[in-house]
N, C-alpha and C positions, 0 to 999 in steps of 0.2 A: 439336650437331646440332639439338636441339629447343629450344623455349623453356624457360626455367627453370620449375620446378613452380609457383611463386607466380604467374608470368605466365599460365601455362596455366589455373590455377584461376579467373582473372578473365575468361576467354574462354568464352562459352556456345557449345555446338555449334550450327552452322547447321542449321536445320530444312529438310529437303527434302520437298516434297509429291510422293509417288509418283504420285498421280492426275494432278496438274497436269503433271508431267514427261512422263508418257505421252501426255497430251492434246496438249501442245506439240509433241512429236515427230510424232505421227500427223497433226496438222493442218499440219505443216511450218513452224510459227512459231518453232521453236527455232533461234537463229542458229548453234548448234554444228553443225547439219546441213551448213552451208556452210563450216565452219572448215577442213575437210580436203577438198581436191578429189578425194581418192581414196575418200571415204566414199559409200556408197549408201543408198538408202531401203529398208530391209528389217528383218525381225524381229531378225536378228543385230545390225544397227546400232542398233536400239532398245535391246537389252540392253546393248550396249557404251556407248551414250549414258547410260543410267541408272547403270551402274557408274562411268563417267567423272565424273558429277556428285558421286558419293560421294568418289572419289579427289581431285577438285579441292578440295572443301571440307576434306578432310584436310590437304592442303598449306596452304591459306589459313588454316585455324583452328589447326592444330597445329604446323606446321613454321615458317611465316613469322610475323613480328610483326604486330600489328594494323595498323600503318602500311603495311607491305609488302603485306599482304593487301588493305587498303582501296584502295591505289593501283591494284591490278589491278581490283577490283570497280568502282571509280569510273571506270575508263577512262583513267587517266593513263599507264599502260603495260599491256602484255599479256604475261603469263607463259604461254608456249606449252606445250602438252602437259601441262596440269594433270590431264588425265583418265587419266594413266598413272603408275605408280610406277616410272619407268625413265628412262634417259638419252635424248638426242635422236637423234643419227645416228652412224653408225660406218662406217668403211672397213676392209675385211678383206684379209688377204693371201691371194690365190688360190694363190700358190706354196706357202704353208704347208698349205692345205687339200689340194691335190693331192699334196703330199709325204707328209702324215701320215694323210690320210683323215678321214672324219667319224665321230668316236668320242670316247671318253674321259670320258663322263658316266655315272656308276654307275647301273645299272638301266635304261639306255636302249639301244636298238639301236645297234650299232657297225658301221662299214664300214672295210674296209682301203683303202689308197690305190688310186685307180682305175687300171686298166690300159688302158682303152679310152675312146674319145671319148664314147660315150653314157653310160658309167658316170660319167665326169667331170662331164658336164652334169647328170646325175641327182643326184649329191652336191651340186653347186652349188645346184640348185633347192631341195633339202631344207635345205641350210645357210641360204640366204637366208630361206626361209620360217620356219624355227624361230628364227633370230636376230632376225627382225623382231618376234617375240612378246616378246622381251626388251628391245626398244628402241621408241621412239615414232616415229622418223623414218626417213629413207632408210638402206638398207644397200647398200654399194657394193663392187664388185671393180674393181681396176685391171688394165691389161694383159690384158684378156680374150682377145684374139686371139693375143697372144704366147705366153701360158702354155698355151693349148689346142692350138696348131698341132702340137706333136710327136705328139699322140695321133692326129691326122688322118693324119700321115705313117705312123705305126706301123700303123694299121689299113688304110692304103692306100684310103681312102674317095674316091669320086668326088663331084662337086658335088651330085648328086641325093641321095646318102646323107647328106652333110653337112647339106643343107637340111632333110631329114626330121628329123634329130636336133635341129637348132636350132629347128625349128617346135615340137617337143614341149617343149623347154626354155622357149621363150617362152610357150607356152600354159599350162604349169604355173605360171609366174610371174604370170599374169593371172587365175587362178582366185581368186575372193574367199573365200579360206579363213581369213582372219584377222578374225573378228568382223565379217563383211560387207564386208571390204576385201581388195583384193589386196595382197600385200607390196609396199612402196614400195622399188623397187630401181633401182640405177644401175650401168652398166658403162662403163669407160673403154676406148676403142679406140686402140691405138698406131698402127695402119696400117703403120708401118715399125718394125722392131725397134729399141728404144732402145739407145743406145750402151752404157749400163751393164749391159744384159742380154745383149748380143750374144755374149759369150764364155762366159756361164753355160750350164749344161746342165740339162735337165728331170730332176727327181728323184722317187723313190718310196722312202720310208724312208731318206732322206739318201744314197741311191745312185742312179746314173744310171738313168733310166727304161728304157734299153735294155740294162742290164747282164745278161749271160748270155743275151741274145737272139741266137740264131744263125739267120739267114735270109739265104741267099745272094742271093735276088731283091731283098730289101729293101736289102741292102748295096750291090748294084749300083745301085739307085735313089739311094742316098746318094752314091755316087761320081760319079754324073751331076751332082750338086749341087757336089761338091768332091772332086777327084781325089786329094787328100792324105789322105782318110779311109781308115783301115786297118780299123777296126771300128766298129760302130754306136754304141758308147759314146763315140766321138770327136765325135759331133754335138753342136752347141750351138744356142741359139735363132737365131743368125744364118743357119742353114741352112733355116729353115722359113718364109721369107717367102711362098712360093707357097701354102702351106697357110693362112697368115694371111689372104691375099687371098680365098681361097675361103670362109673362115669369115665374114669381114666382108660379102662379097657375099651370102652365104646369109642372114645376119642381116637385112640391109636388104631383101632381096627378101621375106622373111617379114613384116617390119614393114609393107612397102608393100602386100602382098596382103591383110593382115588376116585375120580369122577366117572361119569358114564363111559368116557372114552379110555379110561384106565390111566389118565394123567394124574400125577400126584398133586395134592392140594398144597399151596404155598403157605397159607395162613389159617389159623394163628400159629406163629412159631412157638413151640413149647419149650419152656425151661423147666427141667426136672431137678428138684432139690434132693441131693443124695446125702441123707443124714445117717447117724449111727444105727437107727432102727429101720433103715430101708431093707425090705425083704427081697433078697436077690432071687429066691426060688418061689415064685408065685405067678398066677395067671397075669397079673398086672405087669410084673417085671418081664415076663415072656413077650407080652404085646409090645411093650416099650422097645425091647431090643430086637424083635423081629422087624419092627419099623426102622430102627437104627441101621440094621444090616442092609435093608432094601433101599432106603432113601436118605438116611442120616438126618432126619428132620430135627431131632432134639439137640438142645444145648443142655449140658449137665453142669449144675452148680455144686461144686464140691464143698461139702461141709464136714468132711472127714479129715484128711490130712491138712487141710487149710486152717484148721482150728488149733494147730500146734506149731511150736517152734523149738529150736534147740538152744539151751542156755550155754553159758560160757564153759561149762564142764562137759558139754556134748550130750546132756540129758534132754529127753523129749518132754516139754512142759506145755501147758495150755497157754495159748497166746491171747491175752486179754484184749488186744487190739484187733483181733481177727473179726471179719464180718460174720455176724451171727444170723441164723435162720430167721429169727423174729425181727431182724432189723428192717425187713420190708414193711413192717407195720409201725415199729417204734420211730422210724425215721420221720414219718409224717406228723408225729405229735411232739417231736423234740423241741423243747422251748428254748434251750440255751445251747449253743454250739461253740466248741472251742475252735476259733478261727486260726489258731496257730497250728492246727493239724488238718491233714487232708482226710476227708471221709470218703467212703465208698458209696457210689450211687445205688448199687444193688440191682438184682434182677437180670444180671448177665449183660451181654453186649447190646441186645435189642430190647431189653426190658428195663423197667424202672420200678423202684419200690413205690408203695402207695403214696400218692400225693407229692411225689417228687419227680424229677426228670432233668432236662437240660434246656436252657434258653437258647443256646447257640453253640456251634462247633467250628473251630478253626484248625486245619491240619497244616503242619509245617513241612516244606519240601526239604527233607534232610539230605537227600542226594546232592542237591545243588550246594548246600553248605559244605559238604565234604569236598566237592570239586573246587570251590572258590577259596577254601581255607586249608589247602593241602599242607599236611605236616605242621600245622600251626594250631595247637589246641586252644591257646589263649584267644586267638582270633575267632576260632570256631565258636567258642562259648560266648564271646562278646557279640558276634553276629546273631547267634541263637537268642541271646538275651534281648537284643533289639527287636527281633521278630516276635518274640513272646510279648514284649511290651506293646507292640502294635496289635497283636492278637487280643490281648487283654483290653486294650482301648476300644477295639471294635465290638467286643463282647459286652462291655459296659454300655456303649452307645445302643447296642441292640436291646439290652435289658431295659434301658430307659424308654426306648421307642415302643417296645412291646407292652410295657406297663402303661404307657400313654394310650395306646390303642385299646388296651383292656379297659381303662378308665372311660374311654369314649364309647364303649359298648360294641367294639368290632368282633369280640369273641363271646357271644352271649351264653353259650353252653359252658364254656370254660369258666366264666364268671359265676355261673350257677353252682358249679361243683368244686371250684378252686378259689379260695379266698385271697391268696397272695402267691407271689413267686419266690418267697424267701427260701424255700427248700429246693429250688431249681438251680442246678449248677451252670456255671460257665465252663465249657469244655475245650481243652486244647489237646490235639493229638499229633502224632508223627507219622510220616510215610517215607519209606525208602531208607531205613536205618542200615540195612545190609549194603546198599549201594553207596551210602555215605561213607562207610568204612572202607569200601573198595577204592573209592575216589580219593579219600583222605590219605590213604597209604599207598597209592599207586598200585593197587592190586595185591598188596602184601598181606592184608588181613580182611576177613569178613566176619559176619555175625556168628559163624560157627567156630571161629578160632577163639582161643582163650583170651588173647589180647584184645580181639574185637569185641567179645562179650563184655570184658571188663570196662572198655571205653564206653560201650553202649549203656552199661549200668551207671557209670559215672555221669553220663549225659542225662539219663532219666532221673537220677537223684538230683542233679542240678536243676532240672525242670520242676521237680516236686518242691524243692526249696523256694524257687522263684514264685511258684503258685501259692505257697503259704503266705508269701509277702503280699500278693495281690488280695488274698482273703482278708488279711489284717488291714490293708489299706482301704478296701472298698466295703467290707462287711458282707460281701457276697461269697457264696460257695464256688470253689473251683475244683475241677478234677482233670486228671491226665488219662486219656483214653487211647486205646489202640483202635483208632477210627477205621471203620470199614470203608476204604478209600473209593472202591468201585471205579467210577469214571475218572476220579481225580488222579489216580495213579498214572493213567494214560495221558491226561492233560499235562501233568508235571513233566513226564518224559518227553513229550512232543515239544513243550516249551523249551526245555533244556537242549534238545537236539537242534532246535532252530537257533538258539543263542550260542551254543558251544560246539556244535557239529559232532563228529564221531569221537572227539577227544574224551567226552564224559562217558564213564562206564555205566551201562544200563542193562536191564534184563530184556530178553526178547530180541527179535531180529526184524529188520525191514520196517514195515509200517506197524508192526505189532510190538513196539517197544513199551516198556512199563517199568515201574519200580515195585519191589516187594513190599507187601503190606506191613505197616508199623515196624516192629523189630523182629519179624518172623524170619524163619529160615527160608531160603529160596525153595520153590516147589520141587526142584530137581535134586535137592540135597540128599534126602534119604527117604526110603519107603518103610523104614523100621520105625514104628510109632514110639517105641520106648526110647530109642535114641533121640527122636525129635523132642519128646517130653523132657528128657534129661537136659538137652541143650537149651531148652526154653524155660526151664523151671525158675531160674533167678530173674529172668527178664519179665516174665508174665506177671509176677507178683508186684511189680513196680507200678502197674496201672491201677488207678482208683476209680475210673469211670466206666469200666467195662473192657473186657478183652476176650478173645477166643483163640484157641489154637486148633487150626485145621490140620488133621492128620491125612497126608496123601498116601494112600495105599496102592501097592502095585497091582492088586486085584481086589474084586468085590469080596466083602466078608462072606464066608460060606453060609452062615446061619446066625440066628439070634443068639445062640449060645456063645458063638465066637465073639459077637459084639459085646455081650454081657461080660465075658472074661476080660476083654480088652479094657472096658470101662472100669471094671472092678479092680 
């Protein structure tokens, strides 16, 4: 896990000036302020910032080798979340939480399984807030609407009551209670009951949620849904689609209305599953796309076109390797994984499938590689390979360290609900692919050109093959992600400007230099969303750990109908 004793003795501790650190934060000159889009400028953030510097230098000086640490400090790559002693992101089983309740940590307050809708939402908010303190990145629940719908039916809530409860839940998740930050949370919405859940029933303590419930009025309501129902305990998730619809509509109405001052809520970030049975003309759909037109809150997970590929004869056929809607649940119980193939993490860029996630993330500075390896593809791939090897080494060290801390009891709630990290990925990402191509070719090609796109795809395929080798070697899962670089993109650009001056091609001007995220088009390239989609189609599918394509529009979408047509 750590460097051997002789190697550690050769490494002096990095000296941190407390005075300079405080001054940098107060003046706003510390790049770390912008590293996380969820961080605010406050006393709590200042304290977190100072603690983060200590933790970062612990990783770089004690856990990683000098070469690995220097590669980060010099800007060859960026090791994310060095400011915390924990894993990156995690997806949790909402089914397990609702079945077992929020409990099981000695000396801490315990809750029984919830019996009512408000109780369920309260436990979920507490769960996400507390688990966020044991991880550095997003905490996610899948099938939010499916799993909660039975409680709405049981309580016989009308839309107004549902909306009040959902508003309280959303508000609680946006309070900056975690060292000046709101918990970074994500929910996935099924909209329609998934096939693999349809016949399952809601549970509390492994028994039907409605067991021993005798309510003739409620039973009559159940029989209106399905006349074959004899008792309430005969009901399964397939019977609660009306309640699902009310939950989703209430959630989007709350997100669209915002807080008391009219400010939009940031969390939880919704991921909407677009499946073949998605109803485009419904109240729920209208609420989703009205919000999309106004704020663009949602991420859409495409289970339509993504499920197909073209065979050698040009015929459209089902892609057996495509990521399936039920994978968010099957992933957590997969007993045997083919380590020769890369799996998709699921849940979109900020989400994770149930009981999976990512231990750590390293983003490689592609723009620098393009500049230092001009017109020499062999050298570029060789240097990239070396940085990937260093990245893998740091991720393996972090995995061992986090496992050790888990075993010591540093993450008590994680240990209660997660029994191992075998389904958690090691993530490697790229930043500045567009600027890499510009520097590599002396401005002759970029990501929008055919030759630039071809080279980028070749590089991403090269990375995928390399990561398969890491999986086979280590037995751990790896994925390639279009990492949300946030502050990292500015850090890379400033480090390269300092080292190479104005000779290196960068985006932005003056003090506002940066690199384009992952392998995306530069923001100025086009305001035609369909051109952007066409240009990015081949590139986006290369990522297995999460990716997102932001469409830069020349003007605000006029209505929810316009947003709906665009997504459709």
